[in-house]
C-alpha positions, -999 to +999 in steps of 0.1 A: -466-459-545-434-466-525-410-437-524-380-461-527-377-496-539-366-508-504-392-530-486-392-508-455-399-476-472-430-456-465-457-450-490-471-415-494-501-424-473-482-441-445-465-423-416-444-437-388-462-444-356-459-418-328-445-427-294-473-432-270-466-420-234-480-436-203-510-417-190-494-416-155-462-399-168-462-362-161-462-339-191-432-318-197-436-280-199-431-267-234-399-247-237-384-260-205-370-237-178-358-211-203-393-211-219-409-204-185-384-176-178-390-161-212-428-162-209-427-145-175-402-118-185-410-112-221-433-082-215-406-065-194-380-070-221-404-059-249-407-025-232-369-021-233-367-031-270-395-009-285-388-004-322-363-032-324-370-066-341-385-095-321-351-112-322-336-085-300-360-095-272-351-131-275-314-123-275-317-102-244-336-129-226-309-154-235-282-131-222-300-126-189-307-164-186-270-171-190-261-146-163-284-163-138-270-188-112-284-223-108-302-211-076-319-183-096-329-208-124-343-234-099-378-219-096-383-220-134-370-256-136-396-267-110-425-253-130 
């Protein structure tokens, strides 16, 4: 059954097509440069935040990332 009466609406069994990327196109790293930084430094920050919620680690990572210069961020952006 159509969800709406419009002719372009999707039925419950239909889903929109996914965008297909060219096989030669390089895959992007999940999380981008900050994600790479966070994965590398997470254990270090978890030791500093023992007993605090997980969000405290993420907040500290964000603060440190914002303090970094573009030159310091460059190695993570290249990954």
